C-alpha positions in Angstrom: -37.8 -5.1 45.7 -36.5 -1.9 46.3 -38.7 1.2 45.4 -36.6 3.9 44.0 -37.8 7.4 45.2 -38.0 10.2 43.1 -34.7 11.6 44.8 -32.6 8.6 44.1 -33.6 8.7 40.5 -32.8 11.6 39.9 -29.2 10.5 41.0 -29.5 7.9 39.0 -30.2 9.4 35.8 -28.0 12.6 36.7 -25.2 9.7 36.8 -25.9 7.9 33.5 -25.7 11.3 31.7 -22.5 12.1 33.8 -21.0 8.8 32.7 -22.5 9.0 29.0 -21.1 12.6 28.5 -17.3 11.4 30.4 -17.2 8.6 27.6 -17.7 10.8 25.1 -15.5 13.4 26.2 -12.9 10.1 27.0 -13.7 9.5 23.1 -12.7 12.6 21.8 -9.8 12.9 23.8 -8.5 9.4 22.7 -5.8 8.9 20.4 -6.3 8.3 16.6 -5.0 5.4 15.8 -3.3 4.2 12.3 -3.5 1.1 11.8 -0.3 0.4 9.4 -0.3 -3.1 7.4 3.6 -3.0 7.4 5.6 -3.6 10.2 7.8 -0.7 11.8 11.1 0.1 10.7 10.0 0.3 7.0 9.3 3.1 4.5 5.7 2.7 5.3 6.0 3.1 8.5 8.3 5.7 8.3 5.7 7.7 6.2 3.0 6.6 8.5 4.6 7.7 11.5 5.1 10.9 9.7 1.6 11.5 9.0 0.8 11.3 12.5 3.2 13.5 13.3 2.3 16.2 11.3 -1.8 15.7 11.8 -1.0 16.2 15.6 1.1 19.5 14.3 -2.1 20.7 12.1 -5.1 19.4 14.8 -3.6 19.6 18.2 -5.2 15.6 18.6 -2.9 12.8 19.3 -2.5 10.2 16.5 -0.3 6.7 17.1 1.1 4.0 14.8 -0.3 0.3 15.6 1.2 -2.3 12.9 -0.4 -5.2 12.1 1.4 -6.5 9.5 0.8 -10.2 8.0 -1.8 -11.7 5.5 -0.4 -9.6 2.8 -2.3 -6.7 4.7 -5.7 -8.0 5.4 -5.4 -8.3 9.1 -5.1 -4.7 9.1 -7.4 -4.0 7.0 -10.5 -6.6 8.6 -9.5 -4.7 11.9 -10.4 -1.7 10.8 -13.3 -2.6 8.9 -14.9 -4.0 12.3 -14.2 -0.6 14.2 -16.5 2.3 14.5 -16.8 4.9 11.5 -15.8 7.7 14.0 -12.5 8.3 12.7 -10.8 7.1 15.4 -9.4 3.9 13.6 -8.0 4.8 10.3 -6.0 2.1 7.9 -2.8 3.0 6.4 -2.0 0.7 3.5 -0.6 0.2 -0.2 -2.1 -0.2 -3.4 -2.3 -4.2 -2.5 -5.4 -3.8 -1.0 -6.8 -3.6 -4.5 -4.8 -7.0 -5.5 -5.8 -8.5 -2.9 -9.4 -7.8 -3.1 -9.5 -10.3 -6.1 -7.0 -12.9 -5.5 -8.5 -13.5 -2.3 -12.1 -15.1 -2.7 -13.2 -15.6 1.1 -12.3 -12.0 3.1 -14.7 -11.1 5.8 -14.5 -7.5 4.4 -15.5 -6.0 0.9 -12.6 -3.6 0.5 -15.2 -1.0 -2.1 -18.1 -1.0 0.5 -16.4 -1.2 3.8 -14.0 1.1 3.6 -13.6 4.5 2.2 -10.9 6.0 1.1 -9.3 9.2 2.4 -5.9 10.4 0.6 -3.7 8.6 -1.4 -0.4 9.5 0.5 2.1 9.2 -1.3 3.3 7.4 -5.2 6.3 5.6 -7.1 7.0 5.4 -10.5 6.3 2.0 -11.1 8.8 -1.5 -10.6 11.9 -1.7 -12.1 12.9 -5.1 -13.8 16.2 -5.6 -12.2 19.3 -8.2 -12.6 22.1 -8.5 -10.6 24.9 -6.1 -11.9 27.2 -9.5 -13.1 24.1 -10.8 -15.0 25.0 -11.4 -18.8 21.5 -9.4 -19.5 22.2 -6.5 -20.8 18.3 -5.6 -22.2 14.9 -6.9 -21.5 15.3 -8.2 -25.0 18.6 -10.2 -24.1 16.2 -11.7 -20.7 13.5 -12.3 -22.8 15.0 -14.2 -25.6 16.8 -16.6 -22.6 13.7 -17.3 -20.4 12.4 -17.8 -24.3 15.4 -21.0 -25.5 14.9 -21.9 -21.5 11.3 -22.0 -20.1 11.0 -23.0 -16.3 15.1 -22.5 -15.5 15.5 -18.8 -14.7 14.3 -17.6 -11.5 12.7 -14.4 -10.4 12.0 -13.2 -6.6 9.1 -11.5 -5.0 8.2 -10.4 -1.3 5.9 -13.0 -1.0 3.0 -14.8 -3.3 0.4 -12.6 -4.5 2.3 -9.7 -3.5 2.7 -6.7 -6.0 6.1 -7.6 -6.9 4.9 -11.5 -7.5 1.8 -9.8 -9.1 4.5 -7.2 -11.8 6.4 -10.5 -12.5 3.6 -12.8 -13.3 2.5 -10.1 -16.1 5.2 -9.7 -17.6 5.4 -13.6 -18.0 2.5 -13.6 -19.5 2.8 -10.7 -21.7 5.9 -11.9 -23.1 5.5 -15.7 -23.5 8.1 -16.8 -20.8 8.0 -18.6 -17.7 10.1 -18.1 -14.9 10.9 -20.4 -11.4 9.3 -17.9 -8.8 11.3 -17.6 -5.4 8.9 -15.6 -2.6 10.6 -14.3 0.0 9.3 -13.1 3.7 12.3 -10.4 3.7 13.4 -8.3 0.5 14.9 -10.4 -2.0 17.3 -7.8 -2.7 20.5 -8.9 -1.3 19.8 -12.6 -3.0 19.5 -11.1 -6.5 23.0 -8.5 -5.2 24.4 -11.9 -4.9 23.0 -13.2 -8.1 21.0 -16.1 -6.2 18.3 -15.4 -8.3 18.0 -13.7 -12.2 15.7 -10.9 -12.1 13.2 -9.1 -10.1 10.4 -6.6 -10.0 11.1 -4.0 -7.3 9.4 -0.4 -6.2 11.1 2.1 -8.5 11.1 4.4 -5.5 13.6 2.2 -3.8 15.5 0.4 -6.0 16.9 3.6 -7.8 19.8 3.7 -5.0 21.3 -0.1 -5.6 21.2 1.1 -9.4 23.0 3.8 -9.0 25.2 1.8 -6.7 26.2 -1.0 -9.1 24.8 -3.9 -7.1 21.8 -4.2 -9.5 21.0 -3.2 -13.3 17.7 -2.2 -14.8 16.5 -3.7 -17.9 13.2 -1.6 -17.9 10.6 0.3 -16.0 7.2 -1.1 -15.5 5.6 2.3 -15.4 4.0 5.3 -17.3 7.2 7.1 -18.5 11.0 7.0 -17.6 12.2 7.8 -14.4 14.2 11.5 -14.3 17.1 9.2 -12.0 17.2 6.5 -14.8 16.5 8.4 -18.4 18.6 5.6 -19.8 16.4 3.0 -19.0 13.2 2.2 -21.2 9.3 1.4 -20.2 8.0 -2.1 -20.9 5.7 -0.2 -23.0 8.5 1.4 -25.5 9.6 -2.7 -25.6 6.2 -3.3 -26.8 4.6 -5.0 -23.4 1.5 -2.7 -22.8 -0.6 -2.5 -19.8 1.8 -4.3 -17.6 1.6 -2.2 -14.8 0.8 -2.4 -11.1 0.1 0.4 -9.1 2.5 2.1 -6.1 1.1 3.7 -3.8 0.2 4.3 0.3 -3.4 5.5 1.3 -5.7 6.3 4.3 -9.1 4.9 4.6 -11.7 5.1 7.3 -14.3 2.3 7.6 -17.3 2.8 5.8 -20.2 4.8 7.5 -18.0 7.8 8.5 -20.5 10.7 9.0 -20.3 13.0 5.9 -19.2 16.2 7.9 -16.7 13.9 10.2 -14.9 12.5 6.9 -14.8 16.0 5.3 -12.7 17.2 8.4 -10.6 13.9 8.2 -9.8 14.9 4.6 -9.0 18.7 5.2 -6.7 17.6 8.2 -5.2 15.3 6.0 -4.5 17.5 3.2 -3.5 20.0 5.4 -0.5 17.8 7.1 0.1 16.6 3.3 1.4 19.6 2.7 3.8 20.2 5.9 7.3 20.0 5.1 8.2 17.0 7.5 5.7 15.2 5.6 6.5 16.0 2.1 10.6 15.4 2.9 9.6 12.0 4.5 7.7 11.0 1.1 10.5 12.2 -0.4 12.9 10.0 1.8 11.2 7.1 0.9 12.0 7.6 -2.6 7.9 8.5 -3.6 5.9 11.8 -4.1 3.2 13.2 -2.8 0.2 13.3 -4.9 -2.4 15.7 -5.6 -6.0 14.8 -6.0 -9.5 14.9 -3.6 -10.8 12.1 -2.0 -13.1 11.4 -4.8 -10.4 11.0 -7.0 -8.8 8.5 -4.7 -11.8 6.2 -4.7 -12.6 6.3 -8.5 -9.1 5.3 -9.1 -9.3 2.6 -6.3 -12.4 1.3 -7.9 -11.1 1.5 -11.4 -8.2 -0.7 -10.2 -9.8 -3.3 -9.1 -12.1 -3.8 -12.2 -8.9 -3.7 -14.3 -7.2 -6.3 -11.8 -10.8 -8.5 -12.0 -10.1 -8.9 -15.5 -7.1 -9.2 -15.6 -5.4 -11.2 -12.4 -7.3 -13.9 -12.9 -5.1 -15.4 -16.0 -2.5 -15.6 -13.9 -3.9 -18.7 -11.2 -2.8 -17.2 -8.4 -4.9 -17.4 -5.0 -4.4 -16.3 -1.5 -7.2 -18.8 -0.2 
């Protein structure tokens, strides 16, 4: 065995220290990665990319967007959960993460324990109940009456099984004692709604208002807390006596659990500054949403409260993603 001299040992230790320091510097200079649970090109992706740009302007650091769609967002979530809690890998996702926590029984992570909410970045006012412009149904009462008279004959579309657009419609069915045919889509069901291939659809208000104003579809009601300023004549479901059947619509940023408190506070401060930039506000507005106010603690409490509500309400719908 070769014996190490004191001089050679000193050189080895110095090299190891240098390599460790170089690695730390490289990690610090590496871009922060936003793992986005939706494909490139959509409104969620647009907001994520603007956040990356605004954060770069605020901090001088580099931020990149890494789109990892699929499995209702669980692929992106699992990747972030597995990453080191050093603030270099963050999850950009939507409120579907809350319903996934209930609908999936065999997730490879615990949504509430393995992630730390950093900021709610944008929010919309709920889901509009839409029918084709040519539909004979002029009010939500007309739709309910027809569905009760002909159970299992009218149809609704969604953006996929377990998607929030599916849940909004399923909750509507249960609350009204109706039964529709569910038609899940891998892409947007809006074209088939416009063409009257499906009878109705719950769609995010921030995206649906344009089609309503364009005369392509008709809005019968809103599953949300209050009427939309853009559609003041469209009632909420609560006004029609259908209570508590709303699904949250927001986009938010999460970090892996275990991040150092000081680093987490700094990240929250940086994100808050980025959210206040005019470019970010405009990007959210262009996507049909608004920039909410609130602290990470409030966002955390909201996520926990929503998951608890869905644990009470969703099992009765009989929807499972496993």
